[in-house]
C-alpha positions as CSV (number, residue, x, y, z in Angstrom):
1,M,-5.5,-14.9,10.6
2,L,-8.6,-15.0,8.5
3,D,-8.4,-12.9,5.4
4,F,-11.6,-12.1,3.5
5,S,-10.0,-9.2,1.5
6,R,-9.3,-8.8,-2.1
7,V,-7.8,-6.4,-4.6
8,L,-5.1,-4.3,-2.9
9,A,-5.7,-2.6,0.5
10,G,-6.6,-5.8,2.4
11,P,-4.3,-8.2,0.7
12,Y,-1.3,-5.9,1.1
13,C,-2.1,-5.5,4.8
14,T,-2.2,-9.3,5.3
15,R,0.8,-9.8,3.1
16,L,2.8,-7.7,5.5
17,L,1.5,-9.7,8.4
18,A,2.3,-13.0,6.6
19,D,5.9,-11.7,6.1
20,L,6.1,-11.3,9.8
21,G,5.1,-15.0,10.3
22,A,1.3,-14.9,10.5
23,R,-0.5,-17.9,9.1
24,V,-2.9,-16.2,6.7
25,I,-6.0,-18.1,5.4
26,K,-7.1,-16.2,2.3
27,V,-10.8,-16.8,1.7
28,E,-11.5,-16.7,-2.1
29,R,-14.6,-17.2,-4.2
30,P,-14.9,-20.7,-5.6
31,G,-13.7,-20.8,-9.2
32,V,-12.6,-17.2,-9.9
33,G,-10.9,-16.4,-6.6
34,D,-9.6,-12.9,-5.9
35,E,-10.5,-10.8,-9.0
36,M,-6.9,-9.5,-9.2
37,R,-5.9,-13.0,-10.3
38,Q,-7.2,-11.9,-13.7
39,S,-5.1,-8.7,-13.9
40,P,-2.7,-8.1,-16.8
41,E,0.8,-9.6,-16.9
42,Q,-0.1,-13.2,-16.5
43,L,2.7,-15.5,-15.5
44,E,1.5,-18.7,-17.1
45,P,0.5,-19.0,-20.8
46,G,-3.0,-20.2,-21.3
47,R,-4.3,-19.2,-17.9
48,D,-5.9,-16.0,-16.6
49,D,-5.5,-16.5,-12.8
50,Q,-1.8,-16.0,-12.3
51,S,-1.2,-12.2,-12.5
52,T,2.0,-10.7,-11.2
53,Y,-0.3,-8.4,-9.2
54,F,-1.9,-11.3,-7.3
55,V,1.3,-13.1,-6.7
56,R,3.0,-10.1,-5.2
57,F,0.3,-9.2,-2.7
58,N,-0.6,-12.8,-1.7
59,A,2.7,-14.4,-1.3
60,G,2.9,-16.7,1.7
61,K,-0.8,-17.2,2.2
62,Q,-3.1,-20.3,2.0
63,S,-6.2,-20.2,-0.1
64,L,-9.6,-21.6,1.1
65,A,-12.3,-21.4,-1.5
66,L,-15.6,-20.8,0.3
67,D,-19.0,-19.7,-1.0
68,L,-20.0,-17.2,1.7
69,T,-23.6,-17.2,0.5
70,H,-23.9,-21.0,1.0
71,P,-25.9,-22.1,4.1
72,L,-23.0,-24.2,5.4
73,A,-20.3,-21.5,4.9
74,R,-21.2,-19.6,8.1
75,G,-20.5,-22.6,10.3
76,V,-17.1,-23.0,8.6
77,V,-16.2,-19.3,9.2
78,E,-17.4,-19.5,12.8
79,D,-15.1,-22.4,13.4
80,L,-12.2,-20.5,11.7
81,A,-12.9,-17.5,13.9
82,R,-12.5,-19.6,17.0
83,V,-8.9,-20.4,16.1
84,S,-8.1,-17.0,14.5
85,D,-6.5,-14.1,16.2
86,V,-7.4,-11.6,13.5
87,V,-10.0,-11.2,10.8
88,V,-9.5,-8.7,7.9
89,E,-12.2,-7.8,5.4
90,N,-12.6,-5.0,2.8
91,F,-16.1,-5.4,1.5
92,L,-18.6,-2.5,1.3
93,P,-19.9,-1.8,4.8
94,G,-22.9,-4.0,5.6
95,V,-21.9,-6.9,3.4
96,M,-20.4,-9.0,6.3
97,L,-23.4,-8.1,8.4
98,K,-25.8,-9.5,5.8
99,L,-23.7,-12.7,5.8
100,G,-23.8,-12.9,9.6
101,L,-20.0,-12.6,9.7
102,D,-19.6,-9.1,11.1
103,Y,-17.6,-8.2,14.1
104,E,-20.5,-8.4,16.6
105,S,-21.4,-11.9,15.3
106,L,-17.9,-13.3,15.3
107,S,-16.8,-11.6,18.6
108,R,-19.6,-13.5,20.4
109,I,-17.8,-16.7,19.3
110,R,-14.4,-15.3,20.2
111,P,-14.6,-12.2,22.5
112,D,-10.9,-11.3,22.1
113,L,-11.0,-11.3,18.3
114,I,-9.2,-8.5,16.4
115,Y,-11.5,-7.6,13.5
116,C,-10.3,-5.1,10.9
117,S,-12.6,-3.5,8.3
118,I,-11.0,-1.5,5.5
119,S,-13.3,0.5,3.2
120,G,-13.3,3.6,1.1
121,Y,-15.1,5.9,3.4
122,G,-15.3,4.1,6.7
123,Q,-18.0,2.1,8.4
124,T,-20.1,5.1,9.3
125,G,-21.2,8.4,7.7
126,P,-23.3,9.3,4.7
127,L,-20.7,8.0,2.2
128,R,-20.2,4.6,3.8
129,D,-22.0,2.8,0.9
130,W,-20.0,4.4,-1.9
131,P,-17.8,2.0,-3.8
132,A,-14.2,3.2,-3.8
133,F,-11.0,2.9,-5.8
134,A,-7.8,4.9,-5.3
135,H,-8.6,7.2,-8.2
136,T,-12.0,8.2,-6.8
137,I,-10.7,8.5,-3.3
138,A,-7.9,10.8,-4.5
139,A,-10.6,13.0,-6.0
140,M,-12.7,13.1,-2.8
141,A,-9.6,13.7,-0.7
142,G,-8.6,16.9,-2.6
143,I,-5.4,15.3,-3.8
144,T,-6.4,15.2,-7.4
145,H,-7.0,19.0,-7.2
146,L,-3.7,19.6,-5.5
147,E,-1.7,17.5,-7.9
148,A,-3.1,19.4,-10.9
149,N,-0.7,22.2,-9.7
150,Q,-1.6,25.1,-12.0
151,D,-2.9,23.1,-14.9
152,A,-6.2,24.1,-16.3
153,A,-7.8,20.7,-15.4
154,P,-6.9,17.9,-13.0
155,H,-5.4,14.7,-14.4
156,V,-5.4,11.0,-13.5
157,G,-2.7,10.0,-11.0
158,Y,-0.7,6.7,-11.4
159,F,-0.3,5.4,-7.9
160,Q,-2.8,3.4,-5.8
161,T,-1.8,5.5,-2.8
162,A,-5.1,5.3,-0.9
163,D,-5.0,1.5,-1.0
164,V,-1.4,1.1,0.1
165,L,-1.8,3.7,2.9
166,A,-5.0,2.0,4.1
167,A,-3.1,-1.3,4.1
168,T,-0.2,0.0,6.2
169,H,-2.4,1.9,8.6
170,A,-4.5,-1.3,9.1
171,F,-1.2,-3.3,9.5
172,G,-0.1,-0.9,12.3
173,A,-3.5,-0.8,14.0
174,I,-3.7,-4.6,14.0
175,L,-0.3,-5.0,15.7
176,A,-1.3,-2.3,18.2
177,A,-4.6,-4.1,18.9
178,L,-2.8,-7.4,19.4
179,Y,-0.5,-5.7,21.9
180,Q,-3.5,-4.2,23.7
181,R,-5.2,-7.6,23.8
182,S,-2.1,-9.1,25.4
183,R,-2.4,-6.4,28.2
184,T,-6.2,-6.4,28.6
185,G,-7.6,-9.6,27.1
186,R,-10.0,-7.6,25.0
187,G,-10.6,-7.7,21.2
188,T,-11.6,-4.7,19.1
189,H,-13.1,-3.7,15.8
190,I,-10.7,-1.6,13.7
191,D,-12.3,0.8,11.1
192,V,-9.9,2.0,8.4
193,S,-11.0,4.6,5.9
194,M,-9.1,4.9,2.7
195,L,-10.3,8.5,2.4
196,E,-9.0,9.5,5.8
197,C,-5.7,7.7,5.2
198,L,-5.1,9.7,2.1
199,I,-6.1,13.0,3.7
200,A,-3.6,12.2,6.4
201,T,-0.8,12.1,3.9
202,E,-1.1,15.8,3.0
203,D,1.4,17.5,5.3
204,M,0.8,21.3,4.9
205,Y,-2.4,22.3,3.0
206,F,-5.1,21.0,5.3
207,G,-3.3,22.2,8.4
208,G,-3.1,25.7,7.0
209,V,-6.6,25.9,5.6
210,L,-8.1,24.5,8.8
211,N,-6.6,27.4,10.6
212,G,-7.4,30.3,8.3
213,W,-4.6,30.1,5.7
214,P,-6.1,30.8,2.2
215,G,-4.1,28.0,0.5
216,T,-2.0,28.2,-2.6
217,P,-2.1,25.7,-5.5
218,G,1.1,23.9,-6.4
219,P,3.7,23.2,-7.5
220,R,5.5,23.5,-4.2
221,A,8.2,26.0,-4.1
222,G,11.7,24.6,-3.9
223,L,10.9,21.2,-5.4
224,M,12.5,21.2,-8.8
225,I,13.1,19.0,-11.8
226,C,16.0,19.9,-14.0
227,Q,17.4,18.5,-17.2
228,V,21.1,18.0,-17.8
229,G,22.6,16.1,-20.8
230,G,19.3,14.6,-21.8
231,Q,18.5,13.2,-18.3
232,F,16.2,14.6,-15.7
233,L,17.1,15.0,-12.0
234,A,15.2,16.2,-8.9
235,L,16.5,18.5,-6.2
236,Q,15.1,20.2,-3.2
237,V,15.9,23.7,-2.1
238,V,13.4,23.9,0.8
239,G,12.4,21.6,3.6
240,G,15.2,22.5,5.9
241,A,16.4,26.0,6.8
242,Q,19.9,25.0,5.7
243,F,19.0,23.9,2.1
244,W,18.9,27.3,0.4
245,P,22.1,28.6,2.0
246,R,23.9,25.4,1.0
247,L,22.7,25.7,-2.6
248,T,23.6,29.4,-2.9
249,A,27.1,28.7,-1.5
250,L,27.5,25.8,-3.9
251,I,26.6,27.9,-7.0
252,G,28.9,30.7,-5.8
253,R,26.3,33.2,-4.9
254,P,26.1,33.2,-1.1
255,E,24.5,36.6,-1.1
256,L,21.3,35.1,-2.4
257,A,20.8,33.4,1.0
258,S,19.9,36.7,2.6
259,D,18.4,38.4,-0.5
260,P,14.8,39.5,0.6
261,R,13.4,37.8,-2.6
262,F,14.6,34.4,-1.4
263,A,15.4,34.6,2.3
264,T,12.2,32.8,3.4
265,R,10.1,29.9,2.2
266,E,7.3,32.3,1.4
267,A,9.6,34.6,-0.5
268,R,11.0,31.7,-2.5
269,R,7.4,30.5,-3.3
270,Q,6.4,34.0,-4.5
271,N,9.6,34.2,-6.6
272,R,9.6,30.6,-7.7
273,A,10.3,31.5,-11.4
274,E,13.5,33.4,-10.4
275,V,14.7,30.6,-8.1
276,E,14.3,28.1,-10.9
277,K,16.1,30.3,-13.4
278,I,19.1,30.8,-11.0
279,V,19.3,27.1,-10.3
280,N,18.8,26.0,-14.0
281,D,21.4,28.5,-15.2
282,W,23.9,26.9,-12.8
283,I,22.9,23.3,-13.6
284,S,23.2,23.9,-17.3
285,R,27.0,24.3,-16.9
286,F,27.4,20.6,-16.4
287,A,27.8,18.2,-19.3
288,T,26.0,15.3,-17.7
289,A,23.4,14.7,-15.0
290,E,26.0,12.5,-13.1
291,E,28.3,15.5,-12.8
292,A,25.5,17.8,-11.6
293,L,24.4,15.2,-9.0
294,A,27.9,14.7,-7.7
295,A,28.3,18.5,-7.2
296,L,24.9,18.7,-5.5
297,R,25.6,15.8,-3.2
298,A,29.0,17.3,-2.3
299,G,27.2,20.5,-1.4
300,R,24.7,18.4,0.7
301,V,21.8,19.5,-1.4
302,P,19.1,16.7,-1.6
303,C,19.0,15.4,-5.1
304,A,18.4,12.2,-7.1
305,P,18.2,11.1,-10.7
306,I,14.8,10.4,-12.1
307,L,14.8,6.7,-12.9
308,T,12.5,4.5,-14.8
309,P,11.1,1.4,-13.1
310,E,13.6,-0.7,-15.1
311,E,16.5,1.3,-13.7
312,V,15.1,1.0,-10.2
313,I,15.0,-2.8,-10.4
314,A,18.6,-2.9,-11.6
315,H,20.0,-0.4,-9.0
316,P,22.8,-1.9,-6.9
317,H,21.6,-0.2,-3.7
318,L,18.2,-2.0,-4.0
319,A,20.0,-5.3,-4.9
320,E,22.1,-5.1,-1.8
321,R,19.0,-4.6,0.3
322,N,17.1,-7.5,-1.4
323,V,14.2,-5.3,-2.4
324,F,13.1,-7.6,-5.2
325,P,13.3,-11.2,-3.9
326,A,11.9,-14.3,-5.7
327,V,9.2,-16.7,-4.6
328,E,8.5,-20.1,-6.1
329,H,5.9,-20.5,-8.8
330,P,4.7,-23.9,-10.2
331,A,4.8,-22.8,-13.8
332,R,7.6,-20.3,-13.8
333,G,10.0,-21.7,-11.3
334,A,10.6,-18.4,-9.6
335,V,8.8,-15.0,-9.7
336,R,10.3,-11.8,-8.4
337,I,8.2,-9.6,-6.2
338,V,8.6,-6.5,-4.0
339,N,9.9,-7.1,-0.5
340,T,8.6,-5.9,2.8
341,P,9.8,-2.3,3.2
342,F,11.4,-2.6,6.6
343,R,14.1,-4.6,8.3
344,L,14.5,-6.1,11.8
345,S,17.8,-6.8,13.4
346,S,16.2,-9.8,15.1
347,G,15.9,-11.7,11.8
348,P,14.9,-11.4,8.1
349,V,11.5,-10.1,7.1
350,G,10.1,-11.0,3.7
351,P,7.8,-13.4,1.8
352,R,7.5,-16.7,3.6
353,G,6.4,-18.7,0.6
354,E,4.6,-18.7,-2.8
355,A,1.2,-17.3,-3.5
356,P,-1.7,-19.7,-3.7
357,Y,-1.5,-21.2,-7.2
358,R,-5.3,-21.9,-7.5
359,P,-8.3,-20.7,-5.6
360,G,-9.0,-23.3,-2.9
361,E,-5.6,-24.9,-3.2
362,H,-5.4,-25.3,0.5
363,S,-9.1,-25.9,1.3
364,R,-8.6,-29.5,2.4
365,T,-5.4,-28.7,4.5
366,V,-7.1,-25.7,6.3
367,L,-10.2,-27.6,7.2
368,S,-8.5,-30.8,8.3
369,E,-5.3,-29.5,10.0
370,L,-6.6,-26.2,11.4
371,L,-10.2,-27.2,12.2
372,G,-9.8,-30.9,12.7
373,Y,-12.6,-31.8,10.2
374,T,-12.7,-35.4,9.2
375,P,-12.1,-36.3,5.5
376,E,-15.7,-37.2,5.2
377,R,-16.9,-33.8,6.4
378,V,-14.5,-32.0,4.1
379,E,-15.6,-34.0,1.1
380,R,-19.3,-33.4,2.0
381,L,-18.7,-29.6,2.1
382,I,-17.0,-29.8,-1.3
383,R,-19.9,-31.8,-2.7
384,T,-22.5,-29.3,-1.5
385,G,-20.6,-26.4,-3.1
386,A,-19.9,-24.6,0.2
387,V,-16.2,-25.3,-0.2
388,A,-14.2,-25.6,-3.5
389,V,-10.9,-27.1,-4.5
390,P,-9.0,-26.8,-7.8
391,A,-10.5,-28.9,-10.6
């Protein structure tokens, strides 16, 4: 697999594929490499190319440092395309075309090539040339507006949701395309839009507005946060028809299940303040959050403590499922990262090795072992500047 991507959406997609056993050749810019190497939280004192961000999303890959603007680089990429099943890139639309490395060009070399392009707004349409990051995509997708709830102004979200969703959609589409190729022998060009991936995450609002519903700003009725004994917890009183009756029975007020003010989701939404007061009055009787959570779980009401990331990392459930494994690092010995979020009964799934330590660390290996280039040809490419290796 030939990976031209950088930052998050592309690298996370190819990290998932690497975890399944794909040999991923990460093409990096000579010298600086993927710009996420320079992110905060550096693992090695005195260097700025070993961020925890980069290591997490590029574990198990090999790095080839290649100057795509160099006249000799195109020939190298064409040779790599001949032996690659998949190409992934997340440049602005048109960049790979200018380099002569777009789907049409490479598919002439390998007709059954699976070529995946991830971009902010897709390969077509009037916004195709707009640069995109998760924050701006959330704004365009209406998510920033919805997450403002009833606040006077929208606020910045924390999660890079658009990137991660684009990565996972691309991951699934690539696997589907490989299966299709096994049946038909044909390759394909996959066009993944971060904007459309984020719009697809919204489960109720768009469906309603598309069909005449006026829409109601958040917060969503029945999704509650309560405080008990200095700790916050989350619980849900909608989502299933049984949740509200269970809660009313648990708090000793079963008559509220059929009360016209609360009997339907819409009624509970309109009377949200009353619902929250009833629940908070009951919750306040507990001395600790642990006691309240135990009672809610016994009553089969969905609930959970609100944990900090540090508490998440230390949680025994996640430890048992090996959610935070370690990979080797030349300077640190071992670095913990986040595991692949699914399991297969056929065998373990997870990082297959360390992240590339330096841009171009595997340049000689890739060109000689994978392409069969002679040592003389490899060194000539390095001398011309088309290919780079660590100093």
